[in-house]
Backbone as JSON, one array per atom type, in Angstrom:
{
  "sequence": "MFKTLIKNLAAEGKTIFYCSHILDVVERTCDRIVIIDHGRVVADGTLAELQASSGEGSLERIFNKLTAHTDLEERAEEFSKTFSF",
  "N": [[-63.26, -8.72, 9.93], [-61.61, -9.93, 11.84], [-59.06, -9.96, 10.6], [-58.6, -7.21, 10.41], [-58.51, -6.52, 13.11], [-56.18, -7.91, 13.89], [-54.25, -6.58, 12.31], [-54.48, -3.98, 13.38], [-53.69, -4.39, 16.07], [-51.06, -5.22, 15.66], [-50.03, -2.89, 14.52], [-49.98, -1.33, 16.74], [-47.76, -2.23, 17.95], [-47.89, -4.68, 19.12], [-47.23, -8.18, 19.48], [-48.38, -10.77, 17.5], [-49.28, -14.1, 17.39], [-50.11, -16.13, 14.88], [-51.51, -18.91, 13.72], [-51.98, -20.81, 10.9], [-53.29, -22.63, 8.11], [-54.26, -21.43, 5.96], [-52.92, -20.05, 3.59], [-52.94, -17.86, 1.81], [-54.17, -15.86, 3.28], [-52.32, -15.57, 5.33], [-50.19, -14.58, 3.83], [-51.17, -11.99, 3.19], [-51.53, -10.85, 5.68], [-49.47, -11.17, 7.59], [-46.36, -9.94, 8.92], [-44.02, -11.27, 9.39], [-43.04, -14.58, 8.73], [-43.07, -17.88, 9.81], [-42.27, -21.11, 8.98], [-43.04, -24.32, 9.94], [-42.12, -27.65, 9.98], [-42.92, -30.81, 10.87], [-42.21, -30.21, 13.55], [-39.86, -28.77, 13.23], [-38.21, -25.77, 12.43], [-38.31, -24.58, 9.22], [-38.26, -22.36, 7.68], [-37.97, -18.82, 8.03], [-38.86, -15.56, 8.03], [-39.6, -12.51, 6.2], [-42.27, -12.29, 3.76], [-41.18, -11.47, 1.31], [-38.47, -12.11, 1.71], [-38.62, -14.91, 1.96], [-39.63, -15.54, -0.56], [-37.49, -14.71, -2.18], [-35.4, -16.38, -1.31], [-36.37, -18.92, -1.89], [-37.15, -18.91, -4.52], [-39.72, -19.04, -5.34], [-43.08, -17.82, -5.95], [-45.54, -17.66, -4.51], [-46.78, -18.07, -1.14], [-47.92, -20.51, -0.67], [-46.68, -22.17, -2.61], [-44.05, -21.93, -1.72], [-44.26, -23.1, 0.82], [-45.03, -25.73, 0.07], [-42.76, -26.51, -1.36], [-40.74, -26.4, 0.62], [-41.63, -28.23, 2.5], [-41.73, -30.52, 1.15], [-44.05, -31.43, -0.15], [-44.82, -32.2, -2.84], [-46.31, -33.85, -4.42], [-49.05, -33.42, -4.28], [-51.36, -33.22, -5.94], [-51.48, -35.76, -7.12], [-51.78, -37.32, -4.81], [-54.26, -36.36, -3.92], [-55.9, -37.21, -5.99], [-55.65, -40.02, -5.75], [-56.77, -40.31, -3.21], [-59.41, -39.47, -3.72], [-60.31, -41.55, -5.28], [-60.87, -43.54, -3.51], [-63.39, -43.21, -2.66], [-66.7, -43.84, -3.57], [-69.4, -42.45, -5.01]],
  "CA": [[-63.07, -8.07, 11.2], [-60.47, -10.55, 12.5], [-57.82, -9.47, 9.97], [-58.46, -5.81, 10.8], [-58.08, -6.54, 14.51], [-54.77, -8.32, 13.92], [-53.44, -5.48, 11.77], [-54.5, -2.87, 14.34], [-52.86, -4.76, 17.21], [-49.67, -5.21, 15.19], [-49.65, -1.48, 14.34], [-49.74, -0.82, 18.09], [-46.53, -2.82, 18.44], [-48.16, -5.95, 19.78], [-46.86, -9.38, 18.74], [-49.51, -11.67, 17.29], [-48.96, -15.41, 16.85], [-51.26, -16.56, 14.07], [-51.21, -20.22, 13.13], [-53.01, -21.07, 9.91], [-52.95, -23.28, 6.85], [-54.85, -20.61, 4.9], [-51.68, -19.34, 3.32], [-53.16, -16.57, 1.16], [-54.45, -14.9, 4.35], [-51.03, -15.35, 5.98], [-49.44, -13.68, 2.93], [-51.68, -10.63, 3.25], [-51.69, -10.37, 7.04], [-48.31, -11.3, 8.48], [-45.09, -9.26, 8.62], [-42.96, -12.28, 9.47], [-43.61, -15.9, 8.56], [-42.25, -19.02, 10.2], [-42.83, -22.38, 8.52], [-42.58, -25.42, 10.78], [-42.43, -28.95, 9.39], [-42.63, -31.88, 11.82], [-41.57, -29.65, 14.73], [-38.59, -28.14, 12.9], [-38.35, -24.53, 11.66], [-37.67, -24.72, 7.91], [-38.16, -21.02, 7.09], [-38.28, -17.73, 8.96], [-38.56, -14.28, 7.41], [-40.72, -11.82, 5.55], [-42.69, -12.96, 2.52], [-40.19, -11.15, 0.28], [-37.27, -12.9, 1.97], [-38.9, -16.31, 1.64], [-39.73, -15.63, -2.01], [-36.14, -14.58, -2.75], [-34.57, -17.54, -0.99], [-36.93, -20.16, -2.44], [-37.39, -18.81, -5.96], [-41.15, -19.25, -5.57], [-43.84, -16.59, -5.85], [-46.61, -17.64, -3.5], [-46.46, -18.75, 0.1], [-48.33, -21.91, -0.83], [-45.61, -22.87, -3.34], [-42.89, -21.96, -0.82], [-44.59, -24.12, 1.82], [-44.97, -27.05, -0.56], [-41.36, -26.79, -1.69], [-39.95, -26.61, 1.84], [-42.11, -29.37, 3.25], [-41.68, -31.65, 0.22], [-45.38, -31.88, -0.52], [-44.87, -31.89, -4.26], [-47.21, -34.77, -5.12], [-50.38, -33.2, -3.71], [-52.42, -33.54, -6.9], [-51.54, -37.22, -7.22], [-52.34, -37.82, -3.56], [-55.69, -36.01, -3.9], [-56.58, -38.1, -6.94], [-55.7, -41.34, -5.12], [-57.73, -40.22, -2.11], [-60.77, -39.39, -4.25], [-60.65, -42.87, -5.85], [-61.3, -44.43, -2.44], [-64.8, -42.95, -2.42], [-67.59, -43.98, -4.73], [-70.69, -41.82, -4.68]],
  "C": [[-61.82, -8.61, 11.91], [-59.15, -10.03, 11.93], [-57.56, -8.02, 10.34], [-57.96, -5.71, 12.24], [-56.6, -6.9, 14.61], [-53.87, -7.19, 13.43], [-53.37, -4.31, 12.74], [-53.61, -3.17, 15.56], [-51.38, -4.74, 16.84], [-49.17, -3.77, 15.02], [-49.37, -0.8, 15.69], [-48.47, -1.41, 18.7], [-46.69, -4.14, 19.16], [-47.71, -7.11, 18.88], [-48.06, -10.31, 18.69], [-48.96, -12.99, 16.74], [-50.21, -15.92, 16.16], [-50.88, -17.84, 13.36], [-52.34, -20.57, 12.16], [-52.43, -21.85, 8.74], [-53.61, -22.55, 5.68], [-53.78, -19.61, 4.5], [-51.88, -18.01, 2.6], [-53.49, -15.49, 2.19], [-53.15, -14.57, 5.09], [-50.2, -14.38, 5.15], [-49.86, -12.23, 3.1], [-51.63, -10.03, 4.65], [-50.39, -10.27, 7.83], [-47.08, -10.55, 7.98], [-43.94, -10.26, 8.56], [-43.63, -13.65, 9.46], [-42.6, -16.95, 9.0], [-42.97, -20.28, 9.72], [-42.19, -23.49, 9.33], [-43.04, -26.72, 10.13], [-41.97, -30.04, 10.36], [-41.81, -31.36, 13.01], [-40.25, -28.93, 14.49], [-38.84, -26.89, 12.07], [-37.59, -24.7, 10.35], [-37.57, -23.38, 7.18], [-38.6, -19.99, 8.11], [-37.88, -16.43, 8.28], [-39.81, -13.6, 6.89], [-41.11, -12.6, 4.31], [-41.66, -12.71, 1.42], [-38.91, -11.96, 0.46], [-37.46, -14.36, 1.6], [-39.01, -16.51, 0.13], [-38.34, -15.6, -2.65], [-35.31, -15.83, -2.5], [-35.07, -18.83, -1.62], [-37.08, -20.13, -3.96], [-38.85, -19.04, -6.33], [-41.9, -17.95, -5.33], [-44.86, -16.54, -4.74], [-46.17, -18.4, -2.25], [-46.85, -20.22, 0.02], [-47.25, -22.73, -1.54], [-44.35, -22.97, -2.49], [-43.09, -23.07, 0.21], [-44.44, -25.51, 1.23], [-43.54, -27.45, -0.88], [-40.56, -27.16, -0.44], [-40.38, -27.83, 2.63], [-42.23, -30.62, 2.38], [-43.03, -32.25, -0.1], [-45.61, -31.57, -2.0], [-45.85, -32.76, -5.03], [-48.66, -34.62, -4.66], [-51.5, -33.57, -4.67], [-52.58, -35.04, -7.04], [-52.18, -37.82, -5.97], [-53.83, -37.54, -3.47], [-56.48, -36.93, -4.83], [-56.71, -39.5, -6.36], [-56.75, -41.37, -4.01], [-59.17, -40.23, -2.65], [-61.23, -40.72, -4.85], [-61.17, -43.83, -4.77], [-62.78, -44.25, -2.13], [-65.59, -43.18, -3.7], [-68.97, -43.48, -4.33], [-71.69, -42.11, -5.76]]
}
């Protein structure tokens, strides 16, 4: 329902600011995407523009590339080692 509401409001010409880390929803919902890293705009454009300029296919990969979060799997593994269940 939320995604439908956003799309309907956008179709009426309304501007919607949608902040999310659920990047697959952002890909499907937003006309224009701005990526901010530590308070600095590192990308601004349509999904197609960001894909073309980054050489990446998904918004998640674009985000990771632009914000230098390339060691996520290693970091997750280290984090999981701190817990013993």
